[in-house]
DOMI-610985 format. One record per atom (N, C-alpha, C): residue in three letters; chain; atom name; z, y, x. Coordinates in nm, 3 decimals. Layout:
<rs>
R, Ala, A, CA, Z, Y, X
...
</rs>
This chain:
<rs>
R, Leu, A, N, 1.231, 0.239, 5.611
R, Leu, A, CA, 1.198, 0.141, 5.511
R, Leu, A, C, 1.152, 0.213, 5.385
R, Trp, A, N, 1.046, 0.164, 5.326
R, Trp, A, CA, 0.988, 0.232, 5.209
R, Trp, A, C, 1.085, 0.241, 5.093
R, Trp, A, N, 1.163, 0.135, 5.069
R, Trp, A, CA, 1.252, 0.134, 4.954
R, Trp, A, C, 1.371, 0.227, 4.976
R, Ala, A, N, 1.415, 0.244, 5.100
R, Ala, A, CA, 1.524, 0.337, 5.128
R, Ala, A, C, 1.479, 0.480, 5.101
R, Asp, A, N, 1.355, 0.511, 5.136
R, Asp, A, CA, 1.300, 0.644, 5.106
R, Asp, A, C, 1.293, 0.666, 4.956
R, Arg, A, N, 1.258, 0.564, 4.883
R, Arg, A, CA, 1.251, 0.575, 4.736
R, Arg, A, C, 1.389, 0.604, 4.677
R, Ile, A, N, 1.490, 0.537, 4.730
R, Ile, A, CA, 1.626, 0.556, 4.678
R, Ile, A, C, 1.672, 0.699, 4.701
R, Thr, A, N, 1.649, 0.752, 4.821
R, Thr, A, CA, 1.700, 0.885, 4.853
R, Thr, A, C, 1.615, 0.997, 4.795
R, Ser, A, N, 1.489, 0.970, 4.760
R, Ser, A, CA, 1.403, 1.077, 4.708
R, Ser, A, C, 1.385, 1.071, 4.556
R, Ala, A, N, 1.430, 0.965, 4.494
R, Ala, A, CA, 1.412, 0.950, 4.349
R, Ala, A, C, 1.504, 1.045, 4.273
R, Lys, A, N, 1.472, 1.064, 4.147
R, Lys, A, CA, 1.560, 1.143, 4.062
R, Lys, A, C, 1.697, 1.076, 4.059
R, Pro, A, N, 1.801, 1.155, 4.067
R, Pro, A, CA, 1.935, 1.094, 4.072
R, Pro, A, C, 1.967, 1.016, 3.944
R, Leu, A, N, 2.026, 0.899, 3.963
R, Leu, A, CA, 2.071, 0.818, 3.850
R, Leu, A, C, 2.213, 0.855, 3.811
R, Cys, A, N, 2.279, 0.925, 3.901
R, Cys, A, CA, 2.417, 0.967, 3.876
R, Cys, A, C, 2.441, 1.096, 3.952
R, Lys, A, N, 2.563, 1.144, 3.952
R, Lys, A, CA, 2.594, 1.272, 4.015
R, Lys, A, C, 2.623, 1.260, 4.164
R, Leu, A, N, 2.613, 1.141, 4.220
R, Leu, A, CA, 2.635, 1.123, 4.363
R, Leu, A, C, 2.520, 1.181, 4.444
R, Pro, A, N, 2.549, 1.231, 4.563
R, Pro, A, CA, 2.439, 1.270, 4.652
R, Pro, A, C, 2.352, 1.149, 4.684
R, Ala, A, N, 2.226, 1.172, 4.713
R, Ala, A, CA, 2.131, 1.062, 4.735
R, Ala, A, C, 2.176, 0.969, 4.847
R, Lys, A, N, 2.227, 1.024, 4.956
R, Lys, A, CA, 2.271, 0.939, 5.068
R, Lys, A, C, 2.392, 0.855, 5.029
R, Ala, A, N, 2.482, 0.912, 4.951
R, Ala, A, CA, 2.598, 0.836, 4.906
R, Ala, A, C, 2.555, 0.723, 4.814
R, Phe, A, N, 2.463, 0.753, 4.722
R, Phe, A, CA, 2.412, 0.650, 4.632
R, Phe, A, C, 2.345, 0.538, 4.712
R, Ala, A, N, 2.264, 0.575, 4.812
R, Ala, A, CA, 2.195, 0.475, 4.893
R, Ala, A, C, 2.295, 0.387, 4.967
R, Ser, A, N, 2.400, 0.447, 5.022
R, Ser, A, CA, 2.501, 0.369, 5.094
R, Ser, A, C, 2.571, 0.270, 5.002
R, Ile, A, N, 2.610, 0.316, 4.885
R, Ile, A, CA, 2.679, 0.229, 4.790
R, Ile, A, C, 2.585, 0.121, 4.738
R, Phe, A, N, 2.461, 0.158, 4.714
R, Phe, A, CA, 2.360, 0.062, 4.669
R, Phe, A, C, 2.340, -0.049, 4.772
R, Leu, A, N, 2.324, -0.010, 4.899
R, Leu, A, CA, 2.303, -0.110, 5.005
R, Leu, A, C, 2.427, -0.195, 5.027
R, Leu, A, N, 2.543, -0.135, 5.020
R, Leu, A, CA, 2.668, -0.211, 5.032
R, Leu, A, C, 2.678, -0.315, 4.922
R, Thr, A, N, 2.644, -0.276, 4.801
R, Thr, A, CA, 2.648, -0.369, 4.687
R, Thr, A, C, 2.549, -0.483, 4.705
R, Leu, A, N, 2.427, -0.449, 4.748
R, Leu, A, CA, 2.328, -0.555, 4.774
R, Leu, A, C, 2.375, -0.651, 4.882
R, Trp, A, N, 2.435, -0.596, 4.988
R, Trp, A, CA, 2.484, -0.679, 5.098
R, Trp, A, C, 2.590, -0.776, 5.048
R, Glu, A, N, 2.683, -0.728, 4.967
R, Glu, A, CA, 2.788, -0.816, 4.916
R, Glu, A, C, 2.732, -0.920, 4.819
R, Met, A, N, 2.634, -0.881, 4.740
R, Met, A, CA, 2.570, -0.978, 4.650
R, Met, A, C, 2.498, -1.086, 4.731
R, Trp, A, N, 2.435, -1.048, 4.841
R, Trp, A, CA, 2.368, -1.145, 4.927
R, Trp, A, C, 2.469, -1.241, 4.989
R, Lys, A, N, 2.582, -1.187, 5.037
R, Lys, A, CA, 2.685, -1.273, 5.095
R, Lys, A, C, 2.742, -1.368, 4.991
R, Glu, A, N, 2.758, -1.320, 4.868
R, Glu, A, CA, 2.808, -1.406, 4.760
R, Glu, A, C, 2.708, -1.515, 4.727
R, Arg, A, N, 2.581, -1.479, 4.727
R, Arg, A, CA, 2.476, -1.579, 4.705
R, Arg, A, C, 2.482, -1.687, 4.812
R, Asn, A, N, 2.501, -1.646, 4.937
R, Asn, A, CA, 2.510, -1.743, 5.046
R, Asn, A, C, 2.633, -1.832, 5.033
R, Arg, A, N, 2.747, -1.773, 4.991
R, Arg, A, CA, 2.867, -1.856, 4.967
R, Arg, A, C, 2.840, -1.961, 4.860
R, Cys, A, N, 2.769, -1.921, 4.757
R, Cys, A, CA, 2.737, -2.011, 4.647
R, Cys, A, C, 2.644, -2.124, 4.693
R, Val, A, N, 2.540, -2.088, 4.766
R, Val, A, CA, 2.439, -2.186, 4.808
R, Val, A, C, 2.491, -2.278, 4.918
R, Phe, A, N, 2.553, -2.220, 5.020
R, Phe, A, CA, 2.587, -2.298, 5.139
R, Phe, A, C, 2.728, -2.355, 5.139
R, Gln, A, N, 2.821, -2.288, 5.069
R, Gln, A, CA, 2.958, -2.337, 5.067
R, Gln, A, C, 2.998, -2.391, 4.930
R, His, A, N, 2.905, -2.383, 4.835
R, His, A, CA, 2.928, -2.432, 4.698
R, His, A, C, 3.051, -2.367, 4.634
R, Lys, A, N, 3.069, -2.236, 4.662
R, Lys, A, CA, 3.178, -2.159, 4.603
R, Lys, A, C, 3.118, -2.053, 4.512
R, Leu, A, N, 3.176, -2.039, 4.396
R, Leu, A, CA, 3.127, -1.942, 4.299
R, Leu, A, C, 3.241, -1.848, 4.261
R, Ser, A, N, 3.217, -1.719, 4.276
R, Ser, A, CA, 3.317, -1.618, 4.241
R, Ser, A, C, 3.276, -1.547, 4.112
R, Ser, A, N, 3.375, -1.500, 4.041
R, Ser, A, CA, 3.347, -1.423, 3.919
R, Ser, A, C, 3.297, -1.284, 3.959
R, Pro, A, N, 3.229, -1.216, 3.867
R, Pro, A, CA, 3.185, -1.079, 3.896
R, Pro, A, C, 3.302, -0.987, 3.934
R, Ala, A, N, 3.418, -1.008, 3.874
R, Ala, A, CA, 3.535, -0.926, 3.907
R, Ala, A, C, 3.577, -0.946, 4.052
R, Val, A, N, 3.569, -1.068, 4.100
R, Val, A, CA, 3.603, -1.097, 4.240
R, Val, A, C, 3.501, -1.033, 4.333
R, Val, A, N, 3.374, -1.041, 4.297
R, Val, A, CA, 3.269, -0.979, 4.380
R, Val, A, C, 3.289, -0.828, 4.385
R, Leu, A, N, 3.329, -0.768, 4.275
R, Leu, A, CA, 3.357, -0.624, 4.273
R, Leu, A, C, 3.472, -0.590, 4.368
R, Val, A, N, 3.575, -0.672, 4.369
R, Val, A, CA, 3.687, -0.651, 4.463
R, Val, A, C, 3.636, -0.662, 4.607
R, Leu, A, N, 3.550, -0.759, 4.634
R, Leu, A, CA, 3.494, -0.774, 4.768
R, Leu, A, C, 3.413, -0.651, 4.809
R, Ile, A, N, 3.338, -0.595, 4.715
R, Ile, A, CA, 3.260, -0.474, 4.742
R, Ile, A, C, 3.354, -0.359, 4.777
R, Lys, A, N, 3.461, -0.344, 4.700
R, Lys, A, CA, 3.557, -0.236, 4.727
R, Lys, A, C, 3.626, -0.256, 4.862
R, Glu, A, N, 3.660, -0.381, 4.895
R, Glu, A, CA, 3.723, -0.409, 5.024
R, Glu, A, C, 3.627, -0.379, 5.139
R, Glu, A, N, 3.501, -0.415, 5.123
R, Glu, A, CA, 3.401, -0.387, 5.227
R, Glu, A, C, 3.381, -0.237, 5.243
R, Ala, A, N, 3.382, -0.163, 5.132
R, Ala, A, CA, 3.370, -0.017, 5.138
R, Ala, A, C, 3.487, 0.042, 5.216
R, Ala, A, N, 3.606, -0.011, 5.195
R, Ala, A, CA, 3.723, 0.036, 5.269
R, Ala, A, C, 3.707, 0.008, 5.419
R, Leu, A, N, 3.650, -0.108, 5.452
R, Leu, A, CA, 3.624, -0.139, 5.593
R, Leu, A, C, 3.523, -0.043, 5.653
R, Trp, A, N, 3.419, -0.013, 5.577
R, Trp, A, CA, 3.318, 0.083, 5.624
R, Trp, A, C, 3.384, 0.218, 5.650
R, Lys, A, N, 3.472, 0.259, 5.559
R, Lys, A, CA, 3.539, 0.388, 5.573
R, Lys, A, C, 3.626, 0.389, 5.698
R, Arg, A, N, 3.702, 0.281, 5.721
R, Arg, A, CA, 3.787, 0.273, 5.841
R, Arg, A, C, 3.704, 0.272, 5.968
R, Ala, A, N, 3.582, 0.218, 5.959
R, Ala, A, CA, 3.494, 0.213, 6.076
R, Ala, A, C, 3.426, 0.347, 6.102
R, Gly, A, N, 3.444, 0.441, 6.010
R, Gly, A, CA, 3.388, 0.574, 6.030
R, Gly, A, C, 3.257, 0.601, 5.960
R, Val, A, N, 3.215, 0.510, 5.873
R, Val, A, CA, 3.091, 0.532, 5.798
R, Val, A, C, 3.119, 0.639, 5.694
R, Arg, A, N, 3.037, 0.743, 5.694
R, Arg, A, CA, 3.054, 0.851, 5.597
R, Arg, A, C, 2.959, 0.826, 5.481
R, Ile, A, N, 3.016, 0.794, 5.367
R, Ile, A, CA, 2.936, 0.762, 5.249
R, Ile, A, C, 2.893, 0.890, 5.177
R, Gly, A, N, 2.962, 0.998, 5.198
R, Gly, A, CA, 2.920, 1.124, 5.140
R, Gly, A, C, 2.985, 1.158, 5.007
R, Ile, A, N, 3.093, 1.088, 4.974
R, Ile, A, CA, 3.166, 1.121, 4.852
R, Ile, A, C, 3.313, 1.137, 4.887
R, Arg, A, N, 3.382, 1.214, 4.809
R, Arg, A, CA, 3.524, 1.236, 4.831
R, Arg, A, C, 3.604, 1.143, 4.741
R, Ala, A, N, 3.712, 1.091, 4.796
R, Ala, A, CA, 3.802, 1.009, 4.715
R, Ala, A, C, 3.880, 1.100, 4.621
R, Thr, A, N, 3.900, 1.055, 4.499
R, Thr, A, CA, 3.976, 1.136, 4.403
R, Thr, A, C, 4.109, 1.073, 4.372
</rs>
């Protein structure tokens, strides 16, 4: 995908490795999309703090499933 190549080849926005940044970026977009669908189809609206918790929970699921994001937990 052209945009995935842009994410991994662009100048770093932070100190994360490019692949780690891409994984976190895509995870965040995925959770935002799911939240949008909850809002549109189920008429439920969550606060940004709740969405952030959902992102963290999904990241933990990815980690348990063996997805290597490329960053170390501190």
